[in-house]
Backbone as CSV, one residue per row, in Angstrom:
resi,resn,N_x,N_y,N_z,CA_x,CA_y,CA_z,C_x,C_y,C_z
1,MET,20.240,3.805,-11.409,19.713,4.349,-12.634,18.593,5.326,-12.287
2,ILE,18.649,6.495,-12.879,17.617,7.509,-12.684,16.985,7.839,-14.031
3,ILE,15.665,7.780,-14.060,14.904,8.222,-15.223,13.954,9.300,-14.714
4,GLY,13.997,10.459,-15.338,13.191,11.588,-14.892,12.083,11.922,-15.867
5,VAL,10.993,12.440,-15.308,9.854,12.878,-16.106,9.447,14.252,-15.582
6,THR,9.467,15.235,-16.459,9.095,16.590,-16.068,7.999,17.108,-16.990
7,GLY,7.378,18.155,-16.575,6.315,18.771,-17.354,5.470,19.625,-16.439
8,SER,4.417,20.179,-16.988,3.553,21.036,-16.180,2.496,20.186,-15.475
9,THR,1.741,20.810,-14.609,0.674,20.133,-13.880,-0.349,19.573,-14.865
10,GLY,-0.727,18.308,-14.663,-1.738,17.685,-15.508,-1.252,17.211,-16.859
11,SER,0.066,17.158,-17.058,0.598,16.779,-18.376,0.698,15.269,-18.575
12,GLY,0.446,14.478,-17.537,0.518,13.023,-17.673,1.814,12.425,-17.160
13,LYS,2.566,13.168,-16.375,3.869,12.706,-15.877,3.761,11.409,-15.076
14,THR,2.851,11.381,-14.117,2.741,10.227,-13.222,2.344,8.974,-13.978
15,SER,1.329,9.069,-14.794,0.862,7.914,-15.556,1.974,7.361,-16.442
16,PHE,2.669,8.248,-17.142,3.763,7.806,-17.999,4.863,7.148,-17.173
17,ALA,5.264,7.779,-16.071,6.349,7.233,-15.242,5.992,5.841,-14.732
18,MET,4.754,5.647,-14.317,4.354,4.345,-13.780,4.294,3.270,-14.862
19,HIS,3.738,3.610,-16.017,3.709,2.641,-17.117,5.127,2.269,-17.548
20,TYR,5.974,3.267,-17.689,7.349,3.026,-18.142,8.130,2.240,-17.093
21,ALA,7.978,2.589,-15.829,8.695,1.901,-14.751,8.336,0.419,-14.704
22,ALA,7.073,0.098,-14.950,6.625,-1.295,-14.879,7.293,-2.176,-15.927
23,THR,7.891,-1.587,-16.943,8.595,-2.384,-17.958,10.023,-2.714,-17.525
24,PHE,10.468,-2.176,-16.385,11.846,-2.353,-15.937,12.005,-3.329,-14.778
25,GLY,10.934,-3.914,-14.279,11.079,-4.787,-13.117,9.865,-5.657,-12.907
26,ARG,9.823,-6.269,-11.716,8.720,-7.149,-11.356,7.916,-6.612,-10.173
27,GLU,8.524,-5.678,-9.437,7.825,-5.081,-8.300,8.215,-3.624,-8.200
28,GLY,7.310,-2.828,-7.661,7.599,-1.408,-7.585,7.017,-0.751,-6.357
29,PHE,7.654,0.318,-5.968,7.151,1.185,-4.906,6.709,2.484,-5.561
30,TYR,5.484,2.871,-5.285,4.997,4.172,-5.730,5.025,5.058,-4.499
31,MET,5.956,6.017,-4.484,6.173,6.860,-3.317,5.572,8.235,-3.553
32,THR,4.618,8.593,-2.702,4.030,9.920,-2.794,4.664,10.815,-1.735
33,THR,4.704,12.084,-2.035,5.243,13.053,-1.091,4.175,14.092,-0.799
34,ARG,4.121,14.472,0.446,3.235,15.545,0.886,1.796,15.345,0.446
35,LEU,1.253,16.209,-0.366,-0.173,16.168,-0.703,-0.451,15.574,-2.080
36,THR,0.437,14.739,-2.575,0.243,14.132,-3.893,-0.911,13.130,-3.819
37,PRO,-1.960,13.326,-4.604,-3.077,12.374,-4.569,-2.702,11.075,-5.286
38,LEU,-3.257,9.972,-4.808,-3.026,8.688,-5.469,-3.773,8.654,-6.795
39,PRO,-3.173,8.032,-7.818,-3.908,7.874,-9.080,-5.099,6.935,-8.872
40,ASP,-6.051,6.991,-9.788,-7.230,6.130,-9.690,-6.842,4.658,-9.659
41,GLU,-5.845,4.308,-10.451,-5.340,2.938,-10.445,-3.837,2.974,-10.662
42,LEU,-3.169,1.934,-10.186,-1.728,1.821,-10.382,-1.512,0.893,-11.572
43,PRO,-1.188,1.453,-12.734,-1.088,0.642,-13.945,0.077,-0.339,-13.870
44,ALA,-0.199,-1.580,-14.257,0.863,-2.585,-14.229,0.484,-3.777,-15.094
45,PRO,1.486,-4.359,-15.754,1.238,-5.607,-16.469,0.988,-6.731,-15.455
46,PRO,0.508,-7.889,-15.912,0.144,-8.976,-14.989,1.281,-9.443,-14.064
47,HIS,2.510,-9.373,-14.508,3.636,-9.880,-13.709,4.163,-8.871,-12.690
48,PHE,3.533,-7.720,-12.584,4.088,-6.620,-11.797,3.175,-6.277,-10.619
49,THR,3.771,-5.970,-9.458,2.989,-5.543,-8.292,3.515,-4.210,-7.768
50,TRP,2.591,-3.364,-7.329,2.934,-2.060,-6.753,2.653,-2.062,-5.260
51,GLN,3.507,-1.372,-4.509,3.235,-1.023,-3.116,3.263,0.498,-3.045
52,THR,2.348,1.069,-2.298,2.300,2.521,-2.155,2.899,2.922,-0.815
53,ILE,3.757,3.938,-0.843,4.364,4.471,0.376,4.140,5.977,0.380
54,ASP,3.485,6.463,1.422,3.299,7.905,1.582,4.424,8.404,2.476
55,THR,5.340,9.173,1.904,6.523,9.611,2.652,6.318,10.932,3.371
56,GLU,5.177,11.610,3.113,4.944,12.940,3.688,6.149,13.834,3.403
57,CYS,6.820,14.315,4.440,7.993,15.191,4.252,9.295,14.472,4.569
58,ALA,9.271,13.137,4.625,10.449,12.361,5.026,11.034,11.559,3.868
59,LEU,10.947,12.063,2.657,11.420,11.317,1.492,12.874,10.861,1.611
60,PRO,13.836,11.721,1.962,15.222,11.243,2.064,15.380,10.110,3.082
61,GLU,14.723,10.232,4.231,14.824,9.201,5.265,14.241,7.875,4.778
62,VAL,13.102,7.919,4.107,12.469,6.697,3.600,13.352,6.051,2.534
63,LEU,13.908,6.848,1.631,14.816,6.305,0.610,16.020,5.627,1.259
64,ASN,16.610,6.282,2.246,17.773,5.700,2.927,17.411,4.404,3.636
65,ARG,16.247,4.364,4.272,15.822,3.144,4.974,15.600,1.997,3.987
66,ILE,14.946,2.269,2.873,14.738,1.226,1.854,16.086,0.737,1.341
67,ASN,16.987,1.657,1.098,18.311,1.310,0.588,19.067,0.421,1.580
68,GLU,19.010,0.753,2.868,19.734,-0.005,3.894,19.119,-1.375,4.142
69,GLN,17.804,-1.484,4.063,17.125,-2.722,4.429,16.846,-3.652,3.256
70,SER,17.137,-3.209,2.056,16.746,-4.028,0.905,17.790,-5.082,0.574
71,ASN,17.307,-6.123,-0.051,18.147,-7.212,-0.526,18.771,-6.771,-1.846
72,MET,20.097,-6.677,-1.890,20.743,-6.153,-3.097,20.509,-7.040,-4.316
73,TYR,20.181,-8.317,-4.106,19.928,-9.211,-5.229,18.553,-8.962,-5.849
74,ARG,17.641,-8.376,-5.063,16.315,-8.055,-5.584,16.248,-6.639,-6.135
75,ALA,17.260,-5.827,-5.841,17.240,-4.414,-6.253,17.100,-4.267,-7.761
76,ASP,17.640,-5.223,-8.510,17.585,-5.138,-9.968,16.166,-5.329,-10.501
77,ARG,15.318,-6.023,-9.748,13.943,-6.267,-10.189,12.969,-5.232,-9.655
78,ARG,13.461,-4.341,-8.792,12.603,-3.375,-8.110,12.735,-1.996,-8.751
79,VAL,11.610,-1.312,-8.867,11.617,0.072,-9.348,10.930,0.952,-8.309
80,LEU,11.332,2.190,-8.273,10.723,3.179,-7.382,10.261,4.351,-8.216
81,VAL,9.010,4.732,-8.071,8.498,5.944,-8.708,8.259,6.957,-7.594
82,ILE,8.911,8.105,-7.689,8.759,9.168,-6.691,7.897,10.274,-7.291
83,ASP,6.769,10.513,-6.654,5.803,11.491,-7.156,5.489,12.495,-6.047
84,SER,6.123,13.538,-5.954,7.127,14.101,-6.824,8.153,14.855,-5.980
85,VAL,9.318,15.103,-6.560,10.327,15.873,-5.827,9.891,17.330,-5.699
86,THR,9.039,17.786,-6.596,8.493,19.141,-6.485,7.645,19.269,-5.220
87,SER,6.788,18.292,-4.969,5.958,18.318,-3.760,6.815,18.240,-2.509
88,TYR,7.871,17.422,-2.560,8.773,17.339,-1.406,9.409,18.700,-1.125
89,LEU,9.926,19.339,-2.168,10.588,20.633,-1.985,9.585,21.689,-1.500
90,HIS,8.365,21.636,-2.014,7.328,22.566,-1.553,7.005,22.318,-0.080
91,GLY,6.958,21.047,0.319,6.732,20.719,1.726,7.864,21.230,2.603
92,ALA,9.105,21.123,2.104,10.252,21.659,2.847,10.112,23.168,2.996
93,HIS,9.687,23.833,1.933,9.459,25.284,1.980,8.449,25.632,3.074
94,GLU,7.325,24.927,3.090,6.287,25.226,4.082,6.774,24.967,5.504
95,ARG,7.500,23.865,5.693,8.040,23.543,7.019,9.021,24.622,7.481
96,ILE,9.897,25.049,6.586,10.886,26.086,6.913,10.184,27.391,7.273
97,MET,9.194,27.776,6.478,8.474,29.021,6.759,7.764,28.955,8.112
98,GLU,7.204,27.799,8.425,6.539,27.636,9.719,7.558,27.733,10.857
99,GLU,8.697,27.062,10.701,9.742,27.108,11.730,10.311,28.511,11.896
100,MET,10.354,29.274,10.811,10.870,30.644,10.868,9.775,31.641,11.267
101,ASP,8.591,31.129,11.584,7.465,31.986,11.960,7.132,32.986,10.850
102,ASN,7.284,32.540,9.604,7.013,33.347,8.408,7.857,34.617,8.305
103,LYS,9.013,34.636,8.977,9.934,35.774,8.827,10.476,35.781,7.403
104,GLN,10.787,36.936,6.908,11.306,37.085,5.551,12.835,37.198,5.572
105,ASP,13.508,36.275,6.261,14.968,36.265,6.371,15.529,35.417,5.226
106,LEU,15.951,36.072,4.156,16.391,35.377,2.951,17.587,34.473,3.212
107,ALA,18.576,34.933,3.960,19.783,34.137,4.208,19.446,32.848,4.960
108,GLU,18.648,32.955,6.003,18.276,31.761,6.773,17.438,30.812,5.916
109,TYR,16.485,31.367,5.198,15.621,30.555,4.339,16.444,29.832,3.272
110,ALA,17.325,30.560,2.610,18.151,29.970,1.547,19.017,28.846,2.099
111,GLY,19.609,29.059,3.257,20.444,28.023,3.866,19.661,26.766,4.193
112,ARG,18.493,26.940,4.760,17.666,25.782,5.131,17.125,25.047,3.905
113,LEU,16.675,25.792,2.902,16.139,25.143,1.704,17.253,24.442,0.929
114,THR,18.427,25.044,0.879,19.575,24.392,0.237,19.900,23.088,0.958
115,ALA,19.888,23.104,2.282,20.170,21.891,3.059,19.139,20.802,2.769
116,ALA,17.864,21.172,2.669,16.814,20.196,2.356,17.014,19.618,0.960
117,ARG,17.366,20.472,0.007,17.614,20.003,-1.369,18.812,19.067,-1.410
118,MET,19.888,19.433,-0.726,21.102,18.611,-0.733,20.863,17.256,-0.055
119,GLU,20.081,17.244,1.022,19.750,15.987,1.697,18.979,15.067,0.747
120,LEU,18.044,15.630,0.004,17.280,14.845,-0.962,18.186,14.333,-2.072
121,GLN,19.005,15.208,-2.631,19.911,14.791,-3.711,20.807,13.645,-3.260
122,GLU,21.372,13.753,-2.072,22.255,12.698,-1.574,21.516,11.365,-1.492
123,ALA,20.308,11.372,-0.947,19.524,10.141,-0.828,19.186,9.567,-2.202
124,LEU,18.870,10.424,-3.156,18.551,9.952,-4.508,19.773,9.352,-5.192
125,PHE,20.911,10.002,-5.049,22.091,9.595,-5.807,22.803,8.379,-5.229
126,ILE,22.577,8.052,-3.948,23.197,6.838,-3.400,22.240,5.652,-3.447
127,PHE,20.999,5.890,-3.858,20.012,4.811,-3.889,20.431,3.744,-4.887
128,GLN,20.311,2.485,-4.466,20.657,1.372,-5.348,19.370,0.769,-5.890
129,GLY,19.144,0.976,-7.143,17.934,0.493,-7.778,17.540,1.444,-8.888
130,LYS,16.387,1.194,-9.430,15.893,1.995,-10.553,14.916,3.039,-10.028
131,LEU,15.288,4.296,-10.185,14.466,5.414,-9.719,13.801,6.106,-10.898
132,PHE,12.514,6.314,-10.789,11.759,7.091,-11.763,11.247,8.305,-11.002
133,ILE,11.740,9.472,-11.374,11.472,10.685,-10.609,10.551,11.613,-11.392
134,VAL,9.442,11.966,-10.769,8.497,12.911,-11.351,8.787,14.283,-10.745
135,THR,8.874,15.291,-11.598,9.105,16.657,-11.136,8.387,17.628,-12.062
136,ASN,8.090,18.792,-11.561,7.493,19.840,-12.395,8.589,20.751,-12.915
137,GLU,8.260,21.468,-13.965,9.146,22.534,-14.416,9.038,23.666,-13.401
138,PRO,10.160,24.251,-12.984,10.063,25.389,-12.058,9.330,26.548,-12.728
139,PRO,8.530,27.276,-11.959,7.823,28.416,-12.549,8.784,29.559,-12.848
140,GLY,8.384,30.428,-13.725,9.166,31.632,-13.973,8.881,32.660,-12.892
141,TYR,9.639,33.711,-12.901,9.358,34.782,-11.945,9.604,36.128,-12.595
142,THR,9.041,37.153,-11.975,9.157,38.518,-12.481,9.965,39.340,-11.480
143,PRO,10.330,40.564,-11.827,11.038,41.411,-10.867,10.203,41.709,-9.619
144,PHE,8.904,41.441,-9.674,8.022,41.733,-8.547,7.833,40.532,-7.628
145,THR,8.473,39.406,-7.961,8.328,38.199,-7.161,9.059,38.366,-5.829
146,ASN,8.445,37.880,-4.771,9.022,37.897,-3.429,10.399,37.214,-3.448
147,PRO,11.426,37.758,-2.775,12.769,37.160,-2.780,12.804,35.706,-2.291
148,LEU,11.947,35.341,-1.338,11.913,33.946,-0.887,11.350,33.041,-1.980
149,GLU,10.367,33.524,-2.715,9.823,32.749,-3.831,10.877,32.570,-4.915
150,VAL,11.638,33.621,-5.179,12.727,33.521,-6.163,13.716,32.453,-5.714
151,GLU,14.065,32.440,-4.436,15.006,31.438,-3.913,14.445,30.031,-4.068
152,TYR,13.152,29.852,-3.792,12.523,28.546,-3.981,12.638,28.104,-5.444
153,ILE,12.333,29.003,-6.360,12.399,28.690,-7.791,13.831,28.328,-8.188
154,VAL,14.800,29.062,-7.681,16.218,28.791,-7.973,16.609,27.405,-7.445
155,GLN,16.181,27.063,-6.234,16.507,25.746,-5.657,15.822,24.619,-6.436
156,HIS,14.588,24.842,-6.840,13.860,23.846,-7.633,14.591,23.607,-8.963
157,ALA,15.001,24.684,-9.612,15.731,24.562,-10.879,17.067,23.854,-10.669
158,ALA,17.761,24.156,-9.572,19.047,23.506,-9.280,18.852,22.003,-9.075
159,LEU,17.793,21.618,-8.381,17.491,20.199,-8.180,17.246,19.523,-9.520
160,ASN,16.415,20.113,-10.358,16.135,19.522,-11.668,17.397,19.410,-12.518
161,ARG,18.238,20.444,-12.515,19.487,20.394,-13.302,20.377,19.244,-12.845
162,GLU,20.510,19.076,-11.534,21.359,18.007,-11.005,20.777,16.638,-11.348
163,LEU,19.464,16.508,-11.277,18.821,15.244,-11.646,19.048,14.924,-13.120
164,VAL,18.909,15.927,-13.974,19.130,15.715,-15.411,20.566,15.263,-15.660
165,LYS,21.516,15.908,-14.999,22.937,15.540,-15.176,23.204,14.090,-14.827
166,ARG,22.530,13.583,-13.796,22.812,12.239,-13.289,21.870,11.176,-13.843
167,SER,20.947,11.573,-14.685,19.943,10.624,-15.161,20.424,9.837,-16.375
168,THR,19.828,8.673,-16.534,20.048,7.843,-17.713,19.165,8.334,-18.851
169,GLN,17.930,8.659,-18.506,16.966,9.185,-19.477,16.181,10.307,-18.825
170,TRP,15.733,11.256,-19.656,14.914,12.362,-19.153,13.823,12.652,-20.177
171,PHE,12.592,12.681,-19.692,11.438,12.922,-20.556,10.750,14.221,-20.171
172,ARG,10.228,14.913,-21.172,9.364,16.075,-20.945,7.983,15.690,-21.469
173,MET,6.979,15.884,-20.623,5.604,15.558,-20.999,4.870,16.823,-21.428
174,THR,4.168,16.716,-22.536,3.310,17.798,-23.006,1.990,17.176,-23.426
175,SER,0.922,17.499,-22.728,-0.422,16.994,-23.053,-0.442,15.483,-23.236
176,GLY,0.236,14.764,-22.354,0.242,13.307,-22.398,1.220,12.696,-23.374
177,ILE,1.999,13.505,-24.069,2.956,12.992,-25.051,4.371,13.131,-24.484
178,PRO,5.085,11.997,-24.313,6.449,12.072,-23.793,7.448,12.375,-24.903
179,GLU,8.395,13.231,-24.587,9.499,13.509,-25.505,10.789,13.182,-24.762
180,ASP,11.572,12.243,-25.305,12.856,11.889,-24.694,13.849,12.984,-25.047
181,ILE,14.214,13.780,-24.068,15.128,14.896,-24.322,16.545,14.581,-23.846
182,SER,16.806,13.320,-23.499,18.120,12.916,-22.990,19.236,13.216,-23.975
183,ALA,18.998,12.957,-25.238,20.046,13.136,-26.248,20.396,14.600,-26.466
184,LYS,19.530,15.488,-26.026,19.762,16.916,-26.238,20.608,17.540,-25.132
185,ARG,20.967,16.724,-24.124,21.769,17.250,-23.013,23.150,17.645,-23.479
186,LYS,23.680,18.652,-22.827,25.051,19.077,-23.085,25.977,18.121,-22.345
187,ARG,26.873,17.501,-23.049,27.815,16.550,-22.438,29.120,17.244,-22.119
188,LYS,29.765,16.769,-21.052,31.074,17.330,-20.680,32.169,16.659,-21.460
């Protein structure tokens, strides 16, 4: 099961995702990616416990390891909050640019970023358990935007679209107010 929360920076995505996730289980993993700061407190009702995992740039590997090593009978009581796939994708961008020595090779960059996105999607979609995914809305771009930045924005949007398609519920946060936009999805 995937439940997604999107919105702009500072809209309350993380707080909402954690409060909502705690209503679905008895234990949870709060997974941060890259430079995501920890919240002041991990909100939870009395029966719920959180563990924090900092995945840095290894989110797909950590998800796969948890999936392989977990007890399938406990998976139903466990929730995972990933904060955020946007930070993971940004970290992949920075790693790729560093490996490419900041060359402006669009084809190589696009191939590598697509591979990073696909690796993440695969790990998310085979995960057994309840996933709460925090993501930002991709930024817009102008005709003056660097082609590599445009590619990053396109990949970010593609990731969000695929997550929405596969999700059970999808929320958009605006100034701390969640709007369930799941029913507005186009169905096949």
